N, C-alpha and C positions, 0 to 999 in steps of 0.2 A: 502492500499501498504504499501512497505517496503521502509526505505529510506536507499540510497547508501551511501555508508562510502565516508568517506572524500580525499580521493584519487581513487576515481572513475572515470576511462579516457576510459572504455568502448564506444562501440560504440551506436549510437541513432538509433532509428528507425523512416523513414518522413510517417507519416500516406497518406501525400497527400491531393488531395481536392475534392471536392463535390462525396464522395466516395457511396452516394444513386443517383447521377446521371448515368440515365440509357445509355446512350452514352457519356461514358467517356473517347469512343477510338478517336469518330470524335471529342471531345472539345480537347483533347490534341495535334489531327494533326492539326483543324485549329490555335489552340496557336505557332505549330510550324510554320507554313503558315505566321502569324503574324510576327512572330521572325524572318525569313526568311525575311522578306519584310521590317522590323524596320533597322536589319540587313545593309542590303543591301544600304538602304534610309541613315541610318549618313553615313557608310563609304564613298560612292559617294561625300555626303554633307565635308568629311572631306579632301576628296584628290582635289576637286574643288577648297575647300580655299587653299589648300597649294599649288596647280600647278597653278592657277591664280593668279598675281601679282597684278590686281586692286581688288582682295578680301584682300589684307593683312593689313586691317586696323582691328583700336580696334574692332567693331563690328563684323567684323563675325572672328575673332581671339580667341573671347568669345564664337561665336557661336558653332565653332570647338571644344574648350572645352567641351561644353555645350553636341554635337554630342558623343563627348571620352568618357564622363561619361553613357550616356545610354548604349552604347558598353558594356560598365564595367559592368554596372545594368545589364543588361536583359542576356548578355554573362556569369555570374554569377550563375546565378537560371535556366533560361530556359531550358539549357542541362543536365544539371544534373538532372531535375525534366523528363522532357519527355527519358531519359536514368532507372531511376528509373522506372517509370510506364512501358517501353516495357519491361523494362528486369523481372520484378518484383524481382529485388534486392532494398529495400526499406532501408537499411541501409545504417549510414554514421556516418561517426571515427568522435574522439572526436574533435581532430585538424582541420577537414577538417569540420565540422560544425562551430567551431570559424573560421575557415577563411573567409568561407560564411557568418555568422554575421556580421565580420570586414566590409569585401567590401560592402557588401548592405549596412549597416547604414551608410561609410564613404562615398561613392556615393550618395549617398538621400543627407546627410546634404551638402555633397559639391556642390549639384546643386541647393539648396534653398542659401546658397551663393554666389554662382555665379549667380543667373539669380536677386540678389538685387542689384550686382556691376551691372550688363549690365543693370538695370533700372537707375543706374546711368550714365550710357556712354551714355544713351538715354535722360538724363537730360540735362545735359551738354550739347550734340551735339542742341538739341531744342533750351534751354532755355540761350546758351551761346554759341551760334556758332562760333561767331570768336577768343574764346578763348580754343575750343574744340581741337586744335592738340596741346596746351602747357598743358590744364588741365589729357586730358588723351593720354600720349604720349606711344612709343609701351614701352617704362619701364616700364610706369603705369599699360600700359594691361599684362604686363607678372608677374607682383605683385600682381594683382588683378586672374589671373589664380591661382597661384604659392597657395594666401589666402584659396584662394577657398578648393583647392584641400589637402593643410596642416592642414584647419580648420576643414574638414570633418573627415579627418583621425585622428586624436588628439583626436575628441570627442568620433569616434567611440573606438578607442583604451579603453578608460575608461569602455564605457559603455559594450565592452564584454571581460572585465573582469569581470567584476563586474556579469554579467548574468554566465559566468560560473563555478563562484567560489562559487555558491549558490548549495547545496546538492541536487539529482534529484531523484523526486520519480520511483521507478520499478514497471512496465515495464518502459523504456526508452524513450516511443513512442509520438513523437512531434507531435501535430494536425494539421500538414501547410504540405506543402508540399516543404522548405526548411525552413532551420534556423535561425529564425527569434527572436528576441528579445520577443515577445509578448505573442509566442506562445511555446516558453523555459521558459517561466514564470508560464504558465499556469501546466507544470510537478516538477515545485518546490516543497521540501516537509517541505518550513520554511516561517514564515511570512517578506514579501517583499510589507509591506505596506509602508516602508521608503525610500525602492528602488523604488517604482511607482512615489509618491515625485517627486523622482531628477528626474524621467523622464520626468514628467507633466512640473518640472523646464527648463529641456532639449529643450524640444520644446516650454519652451516660446521662449527662447535665437534665437533658429535656425529658427525658425516656425513663430510663432506670432509677437516678432518684428518684425522681417524682411516681415513680411507683413505688416507692419504696415506702415514701411519705406518706400517700394512699390507702396502703396495707396496713401500716402502723395505726392509721389513725382509725379506720374500722375495727382494729382490734380492740381501741379502747372503746367504740362508740358498741359495738356489738357488749361489751363488758355493763355497759351504762344500761342499755337495752334489758338486758337478761336482768338488772337490777330495780326494773320499773314495776310497780305496783298493779299497776292498771294494764288488764289484755290488751283493750283495745289500741291504747297507747303505744302498745310493745307491738301489736301487730302493723299500727299505722308506721313506725321508727322500722320495725327490720321490713316492709314492702317498698319505704322510698330508699334503704340503702342495698335494699337488692336488685331496684332498678339502676341506682348510680352502678354498682356494681359489677351490671353487665355495662353497661355503658364504657366503662373503664379497659373492660374486657377488648370491647368492640375497637375499641381508637390502640391503647400502649400495644395489643396482640401481634399487629400486622406489622409498624412500627418499627417495634424491637426485633423481629425475624429478618424484615427487609434491610436494616441499617446498622445492626448490629452483630449480623454473624460473616462469620469471617468469608472471604471471598463473595459478597453477596452479586455482586455485579458482574457475575460468571453464571449468571441462574434466572437469564430475564423472563423466559413461559414463569416462569414460579413467580418473582416479582408481579408481570402481568396481573397474574391470579388475583395478589394478592392486593394489589391498586387498585383494583377494580372492584373488591368488597371493599373496601376501604373508602373509596369515589363515589358509588354508586349504592351499596346494600345501608354502608352502614349511617347515611343523613338519612336511608327513609328508616332503619330501624329505631332512629332515636328517637322519634318522636312517641314513636310507637311504644318504646320501652319505656322511657321514662315519662311524660310529658300528656300524651290523647290518654291514657288508662287515670289520670289521675283525676279526683273527681272534684277539685276546684276548677278546673279547666274543662273539666266536661260541662258542668254549670254554665262556664263562661261561653262555649261556645252555643248550648241549648239557648242562652239569654239571647244570641248574634243572633240564632234560627229564627227564634218568636220576632225579633227586631225587622230584620227581614220581609217577615210572612206579613209585619204589619204594614212596612214602604209598601210592597205588592197591592195590600187593600187598596194602598191609595194610589194606586193606578203606576208604580215602579214595577220593573223588571224582576221576577223571583232570582233569587241565589242560590242556582240548584248545584253549585260546590259542596256550599253547606253540608247537605244532605249527603252526598259521597263521601265525603273524609269523613263526619259524623259516623256514618256504616261502618268504612271501612276503619276503622285508626280505633274502635273500641266501644263504640254507639251504639251496635245492635245488638247489646244483650237484653235479654228478657224483660229486666229489672228497667235498664234505661228509656225498653218502649213504652214501659205501662206506664212511668213518668210523665210522659212526653202524652197531651191532650191528642182527641183524635183529628180536634180545629185545623192543631201546629202541625200536625203529620201532613194533612191536607192542602196544607199552603205550601206544604216543600213539595209536595207530589205534582203539582197538578201547574 
């Protein structure tokens, strides 16, 4: 392979994913459907938290930031991937590739920081409930969100600059469906062993260390929950914590396997599968596992649906999307159907 010159800013070519897969068109179509559902679920969750004053608490504000990060991550990757596949145009400019690396890595790191801070929020809420409003004030909550975004952006900026300053071999073909650090490193023409060690160190700081703090916090949380006298309070705390732990596994598991495994850059197919899970399925499962089965969120959703029905009766077009998301993300249980009036159901369906 020829070696690119030092100021080579020509386009890259994205090879896509699972090229040997026979039904690739069906796979991309399924990915687009999941992306649409994830986009809808996270957008609705952000709207509910924004519109309902009962959800203006630190826990839900942080959840809205997590959903916003999910939207940013999946929207920066999936539409471009689908457009490249259906148009047959696989090229991506040097600037667009750098932008994609920056945003995807920035949001991924920010999510890890935010989830760790959300764990601290749950720890204070369960272990020190009387001091919760003092420790986790509105100002502290905003600082947590800002810290997550800033930490992700600064870390990502350094890795983006280092990754793109390496000499790239020709042809400039990236074995991935988007510009990702480990995939770009596979087509570098020089020794990158030192930088790979830097990636591992960064992974320890943003993955392993936060995960250790999360697990330690939850050990203390579970001990506090077991000492609770109220069965109802104990069950509610366990339900919230179990949902949070599911989210922790969804985010930290694939990231640690990709960035902390020696020689990860040499297994592109496995990395592609993990990234497909992280950028498409995780944003879908997050609102499903953590929020839209929460009683407060469902109550806010019902309130919004009723409000739209009232607007419809005044001549406005009905918002049918509310019904779909309410049914798909957990509003379709028998108890929830019984709690909704027949009049409200007819308003949604008509």
